[in-house]
PAKELO-21829 format. One line per field, with one value per atom (N, C-alpha, C): residue number from 1; y, x, z. Coordinates in Angstrom, 1 decimal, padded with zeros to 4 digits, always signed. Example, Ala and Ser with C-alpha at 12.3 -4.5 7.8 and 13.67 -1.06 7.14 Angstrom:
BEGIN
nr <- [1_1_1_2_2_2]
north <- [-005.7_-004.5_-003.3_-002.2_-001.1_+000.0]
east <- [+013.2_+012.3_+013.2_+012.8_+013.7_+012.9]
up <- [+007.8_+007.8_+007.8_+007.1_+007.1_+007.9]
//
This chain:
BEGIN
nr <- [1_1_1_2_2_2_3_3_3_4_4_4_5_5_5_6_6_6_7_7_7_8_8_8_9_9_9_10_10_10_11_11_11_12_12_12_13_13_13_14_14_14_15_15_15_16_16_16_17_17_17_18_18_18_19_19_19_20_20_20_21_21_21_22_22_22_23_23_23_24_24_24_25_25_25_26_26_26_27_27_27_28_28_28_29_29_29_30_30_30_31_31_31_32_32_32_33_33_33_34_34_34_35_35_35_36_36_36_37_37_37_38_38_38_39_39_39_40_40_40_41_41_41_42_42_42_43_43_43_44_44_44_45_45_45_46_46_46_47_47_47_48_48_48_49_49_49_50_50_50_51_51_51_52_52_52_53_53_53_54_54_54_55_55_55_56_56_56_57_57_57_58_58_58_59_59_59_60_60_60_61_61_61_62_62_62_63_63_63_64_64_64_65_65_65_66_66_66_67_67_67_68_68_68_69_69_69_70_70_70_71_71_71_72_72_72_73_73_73_74_74_74_75_75_75_76_76_76_77_77_77_78_78_78_79_79_79_80_80_80_81_81_81_82_82_82_83_83_83_84_84_84_85_85_85_86_86_86_87_87_87_88_88_88_89_89_89_90_90_90_91_91_91_92_92_92_93_93_93_94_94_94_95_95_95_96_96_96_97_97_97_98_98_98]
north <- [-048.2_-049.4_-050.6_-051.3_-052.4_-053.6_-054.9_-056.3_-056.9_-058.0_-058.9_-059.4_-059.9_-060.3_-059.3_-058.0_-057.0_-056.5_-056.5_-056.3_-057.1_-058.3_-059.4_-059.2_-058.8_-058.8_-057.7_-056.7_-055.2_-055.6_-056.2_-056.5_-057.6_-058.5_-059.4_-058.5_-057.6_-056.9_-056.0_-055.5_-054.6_-055.3_-056.3_-057.1_-057.9_-058.3_-058.8_-057.8_-056.5_-055.3_-055.4_-055.5_-055.6_-056.7_-058.1_-059.3_-059.8_-060.3_-060.8_-062.1_-063.4_-064.6_-065.5_-066.4_-067.4_-068.3_-068.2_-069.3_-069.3_-068.0_-067.8_-066.5_-066.5_-065.1_-065.0_-064.3_-063.9_-064.2_-064.9_-065.3_-065.0_-064.6_-064.5_-065.8_-065.7_-067.1_-066.9_-067.1_-067.1_-067.6_-068.6_-068.9_-067.9_-067.3_-066.4_-064.9_-064.6_-063.3_-062.8_-061.7_-061.3_-060.3_-060.4_-059.4_-058.4_-057.2_-056.2_-055.3_-054.6_-053.8_-052.8_-052.6_-051.3_-052.1_-053.3_-053.8_-055.3_-055.7_-057.0_-056.8_-057.8_-057.7_-059.1_-059.0_-059.8_-060.4_-061.7_-062.2_-062.9_-062.8_-063.4_-064.1_-065.1_-065.5_-066.2_-066.8_-067.2_-068.3_-068.5_-069.4_-071.0_-070.8_-071.8_-072.4_-071.5_-072.2_-072.7_-072.2_-072.9_-074.1_-074.3_-075.7_-076.6_-076.3_-077.2_-077.3_-076.3_-076.1_-076.2_-075.9_-075.9_-074.7_-074.6_-073.3_-072.4_-073.2_-072.4_-071.6_-071.9_-071.3_-070.1_-070.0_-069.1_-067.8_-066.7_-065.3_-064.8_-064.1_-063.6_-061.9_-061.5_-059.9_-059.5_-060.2_-059.9_-059.7_-058.4_-058.2_-058.2_-058.1_-058.2_-056.9_-056.9_-055.7_-055.5_-054.3_-053.9_-053.1_-053.6_-052.9_-052.3_-051.1_-050.5_-050.5_-051.3_-051.3_-049.9_-048.8_-047.7_-047.0_-046.9_-046.0_-046.7_-048.1_-048.7_-048.5_-047.8_-047.7_-048.8_-049.1_-050.1_-049.7_-050.4_-050.0_-051.4_-051.3_-052.6_-052.4_-053.1_-053.2_-053.4_-054.0_-054.3_-055.3_-055.7_-056.8_-056.3_-055.0_-054.7_-055.0_-055.4_-055.9_-056.8_-057.7_-058.8_-058.1_-058.9_-058.3_-057.8_-058.8_-058.3_-056.9_-056.4_-055.1_-054.1_-054.4_-053.4_-053.1_-054.2_-053.8_-052.9_-053.0_-052.2_-050.8_-050.8_-049.4_-048.8_-049.6_-049.0_-048.4_-049.3_-049.1_-047.8_-047.6_-046.6_-045.2_-045.3_-044.0_-043.9_-044.8_-044.7_-044.0_-044.4_-043.7_-042.3_-042.0_-040.7_-039.7_-040.3_-039.3_-039.3_-040.0_-039.9_-038.7]
east <- [+014.1_+015.1_+014.4_+015.0_+014.6_+015.2_+014.1_+014.9_+015.3_+016.0_+016.9_+015.5_+014.6_+013.8_+013.0_+012.9_+012.3_+013.2_+014.5_+015.6_+015.9_+015.6_+015.8_+014.8_+013.3_+012.4_+012.7_+013.1_+013.4_+014.5_+015.7_+016.6_+016.0_+015.3_+014.8_+013.9_+013.0_+012.4_+013.3_+014.3_+015.1_+016.0_+016.4_+017.5_+016.4_+015.4_+014.2_+013.9_+013.7_+013.0_+013.3_+014.6_+015.1_+015.7_+015.2_+015.7_+014.3_+014.5_+013.7_+014.4_+013.9_+014.4_+013.2_+013.0_+012.0_+012.0_+011.0_+011.0_+012.2_+012.5_+013.3_+013.4_+013.9_+014.0_+015.4_+015.5_+016.7_+016.4_+017.4_+017.1_+018.5_+018.2_+019.1_+020.0_+021.2_+021.8_+022.3_+021.2_+021.3_+022.6_+022.9_+024.2_+025.8_+025.3_+026.6_+026.1_+025.2_+024.8_+025.9_+026.0_+027.0_+026.3_+026.6_+025.6_+026.8_+026.3_+027.2_+026.3_+027.1_+026.1_+025.4_+025.7_+024.8_+024.1_+024.1_+023.2_+023.6_+023.4_+023.6_+024.0_+024.9_+025.5_+024.7_+023.9_+023.3_+024.1_+024.2_+024.7_+023.5_+023.4_+022.2_+022.8_+022.0_+022.0_+020.7_+020.7_+019.3_+018.7_+017.6_+016.9_+017.3_+017.1_+017.5_+019.0_+019.9_+021.1_+021.1_+020.5_+020.3_+019.7_+018.9_+018.2_+019.2_+019.7_+020.6_+021.9_+022.4_+024.0_+024.9_+024.1_+024.8_+025.3_+026.7_+027.4_+026.5_+026.1_+025.3_+024.2_+023.6_+022.6_+022.9_+024.2_+024.6_+025.1_+024.5_+024.8_+026.2_+026.5_+027.9_+027.8_+028.6_+028.6_+027.6_+027.2_+026.3_+026.8_+027.2_+027.9_+027.0_+027.5_+026.3_+025.6_+024.6_+023.7_+024.2_+024.4_+024.4_+023.3_+022.8_+021.2_+021.5_+021.4_+021.7_+020.4_+020.4_+019.1_+018.5_+019.5_+018.7_+018.1_+018.5_+017.9_+017.2_+017.3_+016.8_+017.7_+018.8_+019.6_+020.1_+020.1_+020.7_+021.9_+023.0_+024.4_+024.7_+024.5_+025.0_+026.5_+027.1_+028.6_+029.8_+029.1_+029.6_+030.7_+031.4_+032.3_+033.7_+034.1_+035.3_+036.3_+036.0_+037.0_+036.3_+037.2_+036.6_+035.6_+034.6_+033.6_+034.1_+035.2_+035.7_+036.1_+036.8_+037.5_+036.2_+035.5_+034.2_+033.6_+033.4_+032.8_+033.8_+035.1_+036.0_+035.9_+036.0_+035.7_+034.5_+033.4_+032.0_+032.3_+032.7_+032.9_+033.8_+034.8_+036.0_+035.0_+034.4_+033.6_+032.4_+032.0_+030.9_+031.4_+032.6_+033.4_+033.7_+034.0_+034.3_+033.2_+031.9_+030.7_+030.1_+030.6_+030.0_+030.6]
up <- [+059.3_+059.5_+058.6_+057.7_+057.2_+057.7_+057.4_+058.1_+056.9_+057.0_+055.9_+054.9_+055.5_+054.7_+053.6_+054.0_+053.6_+052.4_+052.9_+052.0_+050.7_+051.0_+050.0_+048.9_+049.3_+048.7_+047.7_+048.1_+047.4_+046.3_+046.7_+045.8_+044.7_+044.9_+044.1_+043.0_+043.4_+042.5_+041.6_+042.4_+041.5_+040.5_+040.9_+039.8_+038.7_+039.1_+038.1_+036.9_+037.3_+037.0_+035.2_+034.8_+033.4_+033.0_+033.7_+033.4_+032.5_+031.4_+030.4_+030.0_+030.6_+030.1_+030.0_+029.0_+028.9_+030.1_+030.9_+031.9_+032.9_+033.3_+034.2_+035.1_+036.0_+036.8_+037.6_+038.3_+038.9_+040.2_+041.2_+042.6_+043.4_+044.6_+045.9_+046.0_+046.0_+046.5_+048.0_+048.8_+050.2_+051.0_+050.6_+051.5_+051.1_+050.1_+049.9_+050.5_+051.0_+051.4_+052.8_+052.7_+053.6_+054.4_+056.0_+056.7_+057.3_+057.1_+058.0_+059.0_+059.7_+060.7_+060.0_+058.8_+058.0_+056.9_+056.7_+056.0_+055.3_+054.1_+053.5_+052.2_+051.9_+050.3_+049.6_+048.8_+048.2_+047.0_+046.8_+045.3_+044.8_+043.6_+042.8_+041.7_+041.1_+039.8_+039.4_+038.2_+037.5_+038.3_+038.4_+038.9_+038.3_+037.0_+036.0_+036.5_+036.6_+037.2_+038.5_+039.4_+040.8_+040.7_+039.8_+039.7_+039.2_+037.7_+037.0_+037.3_+037.7_+038.0_+036.6_+035.7_+034.2_+034.1_+033.6_+033.2_+032.2_+031.3_+030.1_+030.8_+031.8_+032.6_+033.6_+033.8_+034.7_+034.2_+035.0_+034.5_+034.4_+033.9_+033.7_+033.8_+034.6_+035.0_+035.9_+036.7_+037.8_+039.1_+039.4_+040.8_+041.6_+043.0_+044.1_+044.4_+045.2_+045.4_+047.0_+047.4_+048.7_+049.0_+050.3_+050.5_+052.2_+052.1_+053.4_+054.3_+055.5_+056.3_+056.7_+057.2_+057.7_+056.5_+055.2_+054.3_+053.3_+053.0_+052.1_+050.6_+050.6_+049.3_+048.7_+047.4_+047.1_+046.1_+046.3_+045.5_+044.7_+043.3_+042.5_+042.5_+043.1_+043.2_+041.8_+041.1_+039.9_+039.8_+038.6_+038.7_+038.2_+038.3_+038.0_+039.0_+040.3_+040.9_+041.9_+042.6_+043.4_+044.4_+044.8_+045.6_+046.9_+047.5_+049.1_+048.8_+047.7_+047.4_+047.2_+046.4_+046.2_+047.7_+048.4_+049.6_+050.6_+050.3_+051.3_+050.9_+049.3_+048.8_+049.4_+049.4_+049.8_+051.1_+052.2_+053.5_+053.7_+052.9_+053.0_+052.8_+051.6_+051.1_+052.5_+053.0_+054.0_+055.0_+055.4_+056.7_+056.7_+055.2_+054.8_+055.0_+054.7_+054.4_+056.1_+056.9_+058.3_+059.0]
//
């Protein structure tokens, strides 16, 4: 079982693994995090955007990451649908597999 702090650290490590930008890193947008009974949905953006608010510093195509608290599995939800719809799809699949 993972707690929120550990989950957040693992997601930050994961999203930054392939992110290479000079003087920047990806960070969790904490006030957008969604808590569910099975885990958390973390939204993220560039630290530079969080600091400046400039649209030119904002990421594009960065869907949220769902972290399951029991298993530690991470699911990158993508951007092909609105986040609420992607979360509902995940929950429907989760119910089918139980």
